[in-house]
C-alpha positions in Angstrom: 50.5 -73.0 -39.9 48.0 -73.5 -42.6 48.7 -72.9 -46.3 46.3 -70.0 -46.5 48.0 -68.2 -43.7 51.4 -68.7 -45.3 50.0 -67.3 -48.6 48.7 -64.2 -46.8 52.1 -63.6 -45.3 53.9 -63.9 -48.6 51.5 -61.6 -50.3 51.8 -59.0 -47.5 55.6 -59.1 -47.5 55.7 -58.8 -51.3 53.5 -55.7 -51.2 55.7 -54.0 -48.5 58.8 -54.8 -50.5 57.3 -53.3 -53.7 56.2 -50.2 -51.8 59.8 -49.7 -50.3 61.3 -50.2 -53.7 59.2 -47.6 -55.3 60.0 -45.1 -52.5 63.8 -45.7 -53.0 63.5 -44.6 -56.6 62.1 -41.2 -55.8 64.6 -38.4 -55.4 64.0 -35.3 -53.2 64.6 -32.6 -55.8 62.4 -29.5 -55.8 60.3 -29.1 -58.8 61.4 -26.6 -61.4 59.1 -23.5 -61.0 57.0 -22.7 -64.0 58.4 -19.3 -65.1 55.8 -18.8 -67.8 52.8 -18.6 -65.4 54.7 -16.4 -62.8 55.7 -13.9 -65.5 52.1 -13.6 -66.6 51.0 -12.8 -63.0 53.6 -10.2 -62.6 52.6 -8.5 -65.8 48.9 -8.6 -64.7 49.7 -7.0 -61.3 51.8 -4.3 -62.9 48.9 -3.4 -65.2 46.5 -3.3 -62.3 48.9 -1.0 -60.3 49.3 1.3 -63.3 45.5 1.5 -63.7 45.1 2.4 -60.0 47.8 5.1 -60.2 46.1 6.6 -63.3 42.7 6.8 -61.5 44.3 8.4 -58.5 45.8 11.0 -60.7 42.4 11.8 -62.3 40.8 12.0 -58.9 43.4 14.5 -57.7 42.8 16.6 -60.8 39.0 16.6 -60.3 39.4 17.5 -56.6 41.7 20.4 -57.5 39.1 21.8 -59.9 36.1 21.3 -57.5 34.4 24.5 -56.3 35.2 25.6 -52.7 32.3 25.1 -50.2 30.1 28.2 -49.6 30.1 29.9 -46.2 27.2 28.9 -43.9 24.1 31.0 -44.8 21.7 29.7 -42.2 22.2 28.8 -38.5 19.0 27.2 -37.1 20.3 27.7 -33.5 20.5 31.6 -33.6 18.4 34.5 -34.8 19.7 36.8 -37.4 20.5 40.4 -36.5 17.9 42.9 -37.4 18.8 45.4 -40.1 19.4 48.9 -38.7 17.4 51.6 -40.6 19.5 54.5 -41.9 19.5 57.6 -39.9 18.3 60.9 -41.3 20.5 63.4 -39.5 20.0 66.3 -41.9 16.3 66.5 -41.9 14.9 67.9 -38.7 11.3 68.0 -38.0 9.7 69.8 -35.2 8.7 67.4 -32.4 5.0 66.7 -32.4 3.0 68.0 -29.5 2.2 65.1 -27.3 -1.6 64.7 -27.0 -2.8 63.0 -23.9 -5.3 60.4 -24.9 -8.5 60.6 -23.0 -8.5 58.5 -19.9 -10.5 55.4 -20.6 -11.9 53.9 -17.5 -12.8 50.3 -17.6 -16.1 49.2 -16.3 -15.7 47.0 -13.3 -16.9 43.4 -13.6 -20.3 43.1 -11.9 -22.6 40.1 -11.9 -26.1 39.8 -10.5 -26.3 36.6 -8.6 -29.6 36.9 -6.8 -32.6 39.0 -5.9 -34.5 38.9 -2.5 -37.9 40.3 -1.9 -39.2 41.5 1.4 -42.7 42.8 2.1 -42.9 45.9 4.3 -45.7 48.2 5.3 -44.4 50.6 2.6 -44.7 47.9 -0.1 -42.4 45.3 -1.7 -38.7 46.0 -1.3 -36.3 44.1 -3.5 -32.6 43.6 -2.5 -30.1 42.8 -5.3 -27.0 40.7 -4.6 -24.2 41.7 -6.9 -20.6 40.4 -6.9 -17.8 42.7 -7.8 -14.2 41.9 -8.8 -12.4 40.5 -5.8 -14.9 38.1 -4.4 -16.9 40.9 -2.8 -20.7 40.7 -2.3 -22.8 43.8 -2.4 -26.4 43.8 -1.2 -28.2 46.9 -2.5 -31.6 48.3 -2.8 -32.9 51.1 -5.1 -31.4 54.5 -4.3 -28.0 53.3 -3.0 -24.6 53.9 -4.5 -22.1 51.1 -5.2 -18.3 51.3 -5.8 -18.6 55.1 -5.7 -19.5 55.0 -9.3 -23.0 53.6 -9.8 -26.4 54.6 -8.4 -28.9 51.8 -8.2 -32.0 53.1 -10.1 -34.3 50.1 -10.2 -34.3 46.5 -8.8 -36.6 44.4 -10.9 -37.7 40.7 -10.5 -34.8 39.5 -12.7 -32.6 42.6 -13.4 -31.0 45.6 -11.9 -30.5 49.0 -13.6 -27.5 51.0 -12.6 -26.6 54.6 -13.6 -23.0 55.7 -14.0 -22.4 58.8 -12.0 -19.4 60.0 -14.2 -20.8 59.5 -17.6 -24.6 59.3 -17.0 -24.8 56.0 -19.0 -27.0 53.2 -17.8 -25.9 49.6 -17.2 -28.2 46.7 -16.8 -27.4 43.5 -14.9 -29.6 40.4 -15.7 -30.0 37.4 -13.4 -28.7 34.2 -15.0 
């Protein structure tokens, strides 16, 4: 073995011995707790708990004095009931005489869709093609009656003149 190797062994053994000697001098006693810091924490927690209790008491007092919720005034899912008008039982009026309104007859929908001309020995005869309400086609000449209501007075080159049998009024249909 060389001298340097022996020196390394001696230094290593010395260091292990020193380490074991230092460990032998240490005892396994628990440290004494610091009472001063623990007492301060307890006091601080007690103060915090007292503050929370005080705030809870104030909240209960405010909730007790709070107004009660109002009943629901509006329901968007239903209609309100209509108010019923008061009855007048004591006042009696004679019932009015029912007047029958005059019967109003609507004029039927008529449309002139065409005019045909035919030359005869008597002269030029025009035939009007008129559509009525329900897809009906009427082919009429002057002097005929249509729908039991109108007499055809005149068939012109672009218009037809009708006379209402009931009222005597005239109606003119123009070719479009």
